[in-house]
C-alpha positions, 0 to 999 in steps of 0.5 A: 288474530295477533301475530305470535311472538317470535322467539328471540333466544338462540338456545332452548330453555328448560323450565326447572326449579333448581336451587342456586347461590349467587354473588356479584363478581364485584362483591364476592364476599356478599353471597346471596344464599339459596334462590330459585331458578325459573329456566335455564339453557345453554346461553343463559338463565332466568332466576329469582333474586331478592334485589335488582341488578343493573344490566351488565352486572357480572354474576357468579352462580353456584348451581346444584341439581339432583341430576348432577353430582357436582356443583356447577359454577357459572358466570354471566352478565345481567340482561335485566332485573324485572321487579315482580313484587315491589322491593322484594322479588325480581326476575333476573335474566342472565346471559352466560359468559366465560364458561369453562369447559366443565360448566359447558359439558355439565349444562349440555348434559343437563339439557340433553337429560331433560330434552331427550330423556337421556344423558350424553 
């Protein structure tokens, strides 16, 4: 029997399909409107993009969920953009960086809600 793959992530991820807007920090005038989130955790997220990003590209995310009243602003560094549909759809993995206190608290509340069924 094959050995199960060991989890490399430091943080648990939840699989939810929230909508978000994103832009490359180097080109803030070029926003990519609504796309879909695949999963999110305290350390990062995976979401669908319309084109590939180079590893180490810095992205800014505006996350809206029905569970949090405010838009959550997140920043991170691209780990990988994996092509899912040739020249059209990519899964982009992002590691969070430079999160302000408010973003950290909102992420913790979101995670607690889905993992424990309650808010903190």
